N, C-alpha and C positions, 0 to 999 in steps of 0.2 A: 369759146362761147361768144356769141354775138354781143357786142356792146350796144345798149339801147341808144337810140338817137336823142339828141338834146330836145327838151321841150321848147315849144315856141313861146317866147316871152312877150306878154302884153306890155303896153306902155306903162312907164313908171309914174308914180304920183308926182306932180309938180308942186314944189313948195316955194312960195314967194318969200324971198328974204325979208325978214322983219315983220311979216304979216301976222305971225303968231309968236313973236318973241317972248311975250310975257308968259305964255304957256310953257315954252321950252326953257325959259330962264329960271322959273321957280323950281326949287328943290323938290324932287319927287321921290317916292318910295316905289321901287319897281321889283316885282316878283318875276323871276326867270326860272323856268324848269329846264332840266337838262343843262345845268350851268357849269358842269365840270370840264367840258371840252368843246371844241368846235365853235359854232356860232354863239352858243349860249355863254361860253367863257369870255370870248372876245367882246361881246356886247356888254356883259357885266363889268368888265374892266374899263371899258370906254365910259359907261355911265358913272362909275365910281370916280373916274378921272375928272368928270364934269361936275362932281360934287353931289351926285344923287345917291340915295341909299339903296342898296341891293339886298333883296332877300332871294337866296338861291337854293335850289335843291337838285339832288341827283342821287344815284345809287352808289357812287364811288367815293367812299369815305376818305381814302388816302388823297385823292385829288381835291376833295372838298377842303381838307386841312391845309393843303398848299394854297388853294384859292383864297381862303380866308386871310392868309398872310399877304397875298398879292393885292387883295382889295384894300386892306388897311394901308399898304405901302403906297398905292397910287392915290389914295384919298389924302393921306398926310402930305404928299408931295404936290398936291393940287394947289395952285396959286390962290384960289378962292376958298380953300378949306382951312378950318381951325383944327390943328392936329389934336388938341385935347378933346375935341368933340367927335372926331372921326375914327379914332383907333378901333372902337368896338361898335360902331353904328351899323355895320353890315351883319346879316344873319344868314348862315348857310347850314342846311340840315340834310341829313341822309333820309331821303324820301323816295319811295317807289310810286310814281304816279299811277301805275297800273292798279294799285291797291287803294280802295276807297278809304279804309281805316288809316292808312299811312298819310294820305292827303288830309284827312280829318284832323290828325295830330298836328300837321303843319299849320292848318288854319287856327287851331287852338293856341299854338305857340305864338302865332302872329298877333292874335287878339290880346294875349297876356302881355306882350311887349308893346302893345298900342302901336303896331306897325302895319295896320291894314294898308295894302298897296293902293297907290293911285293908278298904277299901270300893271297889267299882267301880260307876260309874254309866254304863251304856251309853246315852248320850243322843243321839249323832249320828243325825240322821235327815233325811229329805227327803220331799216330797209331790209328786204330779203336779199339773199344772194341771187345773182342773175340766174333765172331758171324759168322754164315754161310753167304756167300756172298749175298744170296737173302733176308737175314734178317738184313743186315747192313742198318741203317737209311741213307737216302739220304744226310742229312747234314754232317754225319760222313764221308761218302765216299768222298764228295766234299772237306771237310777239309783236308783229307789225300792227295788228288790229288793236290789241290791248294797250299798246303804248300810244299810238298815234291818234286813235279815236277815244277809247275808254279813258286814257290818261287825261286827255283834254277835257272830257266831260266831268271827270272827278274833280278837277280844279274848278270848273264852272260851278259845280254843285255846291262846293263849300265856300267859294269866294264871292260869287255874285251877290248872295244875301248880305255879305259884309259891305260890299260896295254900295248896295242899295241903301243901307243904313246911313252911309256917308253922302248919299244922293249924288255921287259922281264916281267915275271910273272908266278906264279905257282897257279893253282886252284885245290882245293881238294873238290870233291863232296862226302859227306858222303853217303855211301851205306849201305849194310847190308849183312849178310849171307843169308837173305831172298831176296836178290837181285840177288842171284846166285843159290838159291834152292827155295823150296816153302813149305808152311805148311797150314793146314786147320785153319780156324777161323781168319786168318789175310790176306785174299786175297787182300783187297785194299792196304795194306802196301806192300805186296809182289809185286803187280803190279807197285806201285810207285817206288820201289827200282830197279826192273828190268828196268824200264824206265830210271832211273838215270844212270844205267850201260850203256845202249844203247846210251843215250844222250852224255855221256862222251866220248865214243869211236868215235861217229860221230863228235863231236866238236873238238876232237883231230886232225882230218884230216883237219880241217879248220884253225887251229891256225898257225901263222907264226913261223919261226925258233926263238929259244930263249925263247919260252913259253912252258908250259905243263899243261895239265888237266888230273887228275887221279880220279878214283873211289876208295874210301877207306872204307873198312869194319872195323869198330872199334873193332869188336869182341863182346863177350857177357858181358855186363856191367850192374851192378845193378843201373839202372836208373828208373825214373817214368814210362817210356814206357815199360821196361821189367817187372816191377811190375804189369802193366796193363795186361800183358799176363800170367805171372807165379805166381802172387800173392806173398805169403811169401817166395816161393822158390827162388825168385830173390836175396835174401840176401846171397845165396850160392856163388854168383859171385863177381868179383872184383868191387871195387868202382870207380867212376869217378876220384877221387883224385889219386888212385894208378895207374890208366890207363894213366893219363895225361903226366907224364914224358916220357913214351915210345912213346906216340903219338907225342909229341912235337919234340922229337929227329928225328923221321921218317919224319915228315912234313918239318922240317928245312933242312933236307938232300936231299929233292927232287930236281931234276934238269930237264932241258928240255929233257934229255935222257929218262925220265920216262913217256913222253907224251903218253896218251892212255892206261896206265896200270891199271889193277884192283889189288889193293893191300889190305893187311890185317895187322892190328897192331898186 
């Protein structure tokens, strides 16, 4: 089966060193969906290492249990961390972002723990197996749309009001180079990420001052999804762990001035 060509990457966001150090340096609470593997997991561990609080969710309970221990470990080993305060500061929950009621329960738990996020990273995503659009099984198409689009909207539905109450908040919707270009064999995924780009731009016009929502193309990373498309060739690209420090720096430096932007790590 033909391997889809790589998407064309737009220019990355340029961050001037020290320009927004106060924003990046303050301790933040960051909600990450799809946190149990790949980009979500690496980003969560990087943020915890930097002293930030992570709220993570995914559908893989066994991986979440292991991640909880890893988050606590990197937090307590951080030079700037007080171990007595960091052992239990992270929250991970078994949540299916495709389910509105499941996300609603996550939001309720976050409010109860007084842990409304400063930053949300809508990272949960999936891709169809390489196939022509008319040969993609119905359940695969539905899974891509339900996770990548509806899952993102479910998070926005329940968390934007909480951020509005705080009069601040940054939302990062994970996009893709295939949300700004297209390729054969991955039409459902392309459609979902073009939708994320449009959704982000429209939502940006609805947010009050002090908040921002952006679409972020992570670049080409050796994840399970890339392996699904490229097979063994995926190993030629950077790992999630090498990507995470750059992504964390960019995300922590986002401000309300970035509202509506389409960015690339």
